[in-house]
C-alpha positions in Angstrom: 109.1 73.9 91.4 112.7 74.3 93.1 113.7 76.4 95.8 116.5 77.9 93.9 114.6 78.6 90.4 112.9 80.8 92.8 115.8 82.8 94.5 116.7 85.2 91.3 113.7 85.8 91.4 113.1 87.4 95.1 116.8 88.9 94.8 115.1 90.9 92.0 112.2 92.0 93.4 114.5 92.6 96.4 116.8 94.6 94.8 113.6 96.9 93.2 112.5 97.0 96.8 115.9 98.7 97.6 116.5 100.9 95.2 112.3 102.4 95.3 113.9 103.1 98.8 116.8 104.8 98.1 114.9 107.0 95.9 111.9 107.6 98.1 115.0 108.3 101.1 116.6 111.0 98.7 114.1 112.4 97.3 113.1 112.8 101.8 116.5 113.9 102.4 115.9 116.6 100.0 112.8 117.9 101.1 113.4 118.3 104.5 116.9 119.8 103.5 114.8 122.3 101.6 112.2 122.9 104.4 115.2 123.3 107.0 116.6 126.1 104.4 113.7 127.6 104.5 112.8 127.4 108.5 116.1 128.9 108.0 114.8 131.5 105.8 111.8 133.1 108.0 113.8 132.9 111.7 116.4 135.4 109.1 
């Protein structure tokens, strides 16, 4: 099996990995935002 035939598979897996990483980072930023709001509320 030539290497250039496997390139689409690699790029596809990389793309899915990047998408999942972006989703998790978005979720993490949401959580941190919520936590900072909560901490500010506690401080007041």
